[in-house]
C-alpha positions, 0 to 999 in steps of 0.5 A: 457510542452516540457521543462518539458519532455525534459531531464526528464529521465536524471534529475531523474537518475542524481539528484534522483535515478539512480537505479530506472531509470535503473530498469524501463528501464531494465524491459520495463516500460520506460514511462513518464506520464505528464497527469492524469484524473480519472482513466487514464493516458496519456503518453508523446506521447499522448497514454492513459492508464487505471491505475490499481494501483491507486498510490498503494492505494493513488488515490482511488477517481481517479486522480485530482478529480474535487471536491477535486481540488475545495476544494483546491481552496476554502481553499486557497481563504480563505487565512488561515495559514498553519502551526500554532503551538500556536493555534488550527488548524481549519481544523485539528479539522474538520477532527478529528471530521469527522473521529470520527463520522465514527469511533465511541468513541473508536477511537475518538482521532486523530493525524495527520502526513505527511505519513503512515510511520510517522503515524506508528512511532506515533502510536508505540510511543503511545504504548510504552508510554501507556504500559511502555513496550519495545517490539513489535510483527509484522508479517512476510511479512508485510509492514509498511514503511521505517522510522527506527521504521516502518523499524524495523517491515518490513516483507522483509529482503531485505529492512530491512537488510542494516539498524540497527533495533530497539531492541525488534521487533519480527516477527510472522506468518500472517494469523491464521493457527491453528499451528501458534495461540498458539505461538502468544498467549504464547508471548502475555501472557508474557505481555512484548509487547507494541504492535501487529502491523498488516495489515488486508490484506498483500497487499505488501506480495502478497495480503494475506488474514487472516483466517476469525476470526483470527484478532478478536482473536488477538484483544481479546488476546491483550486486555486480556494482555494490548497489543496495537493492532495497525492496519495498514490500510494505504493501505486498508483504505478509501474504498478499501475493501468495507468498510471505513476501513477493520476492520469494517466487521471483528468483532473487533475494534483496539486500534490504527488505522493507515491511510494515502494514500487515505485519501490524495485524491491523491493530498495532502499527509497526514497520521495519527492515531486514538485511544481512549481517554483512550489509549491517557490519558495512554500515555500522562497523564501530561500537559507537555506531550502535545508535546512528539510527534509532527510534523511541517507539520502534520495536516496542513490546506490544507491536512486536508481540502482535507482529510475531503472532501475525507471522505465525497465523500467516502460515503455509496453509493461509498462503496456499489459500491466497494463491487458490482464491486469487487465481479464481478471483483473477479468472472472474475479473478477466471474464468480466473484462472480456465482456465489458467495454468499460474495463481496459485491463485487469492485472494482479496476482494472489489477492491484489488486483487492479481493474483499469477502467476505460473512458466511456465511448458509447451509449448515454455517456458519449455526449457527456464525454465530448470535450472531456479528456479521456484520462479525466473521464476514466477517473470520474468513471472509476470514482463513480464505480466505487461509489455505486459499489459502496451503495451496494455494500462493497468498499473499494477504492482507486489507486493513489497515482492512477485513479483510473484503476480500481483496487481489489485488496481484501483481507486474506481470509475472505471467502470465495463466495464473498468475492463472487458477490463482489464481482457480480456487483461490479458487473451490475454497476458497469451496466448502469452507464446512464446513472454515471451522468447524474453522478458527474453532474452531482459531483460537479455541482458540489465542486462548483459550489465549494469553489464559489464558497471559497471565492466568496470567503476570500474576495475582499469587501 
């Protein structure tokens, strides 16, 4: 273990991602975590932390779940082939059957990939092939991955701008405000769009919830216009909202359902999509179409075995528990928001919640924020809160597109008492207003120092 930890920061900075390491150090997140069990992580100094982000929804059953570790051992003990491309993969067939049993006949055909972004790529290709159309609608603020096709539907300009986008991708507003619906309907009625790609909850967009009934309206419009509704449940799926998939309590069924993250059990990466036999036949009707979309590693034996066991563990008892525990967490967070001027809004469902932090406007912070735009002040506040919680032994993070929102996305096995301790720690942190000033000063000094060092390295002699 000492050998593993020694030089870990330097290796990552030199060989993987120097800017990532720099950001962690600048913001105060510098920790190494060699050990994880259940809902807890242990750092290199032996300090234990309650994890409230679960690998951004990838570790829904907790770290190193013993049943999944045992499944890996059982599978490997049987000495199966892992990458077999001239015969059916036995474990892939079992996983597809298990998914079909939970999703029903309208989503009974499955394709397995290695990640969520790959699954989105496959879903888009199916929609293009089935409709013979070349345009895609997606929602501003959405997040579907960073491969080129998925990136073309990226809801954040910062991540999309440095790269070329595929033609025909067009953003619309998410959520269903009355003045937004007509525009989407008009676009779909042109019958020029192969797909409408959307998430049931925009987690990276700040845990934004759609208006009740909006997605079912979109589904009806897509059905009427021959547009494939691709529902991205990469982060909301496998129990996160209290249903196996969020759409199951929303009154509609998508044409293509995309999943990944938690299907892995937090151990073996896997992604995929499910669709109906009808959509599959429309996309790939000929015998020679069997390999128009394929992948070497997708649907491999070990990943599918772990995913199937993950589905079994995500049973109705666990889903009911998520709904109960999630409701009580929401109540606690709303009570806290009602008593804290630094919380603008709390929103979420099940065990995914976003805490939108407001720009500080009183006390010791007033002078600091003079001349600082509200959005920047709120971002700084959110990162400060996350760092202070880390120092208290709680791991949280802001959402990707909206860094003013603190996410609460724990493993589904977390106990109510653990969540209550987190809310108490958050309450105590928000009362420490005066410490925010020193955090910003320290982070600012590091940022200025890094900028000066870069200037010195790049200034010609």
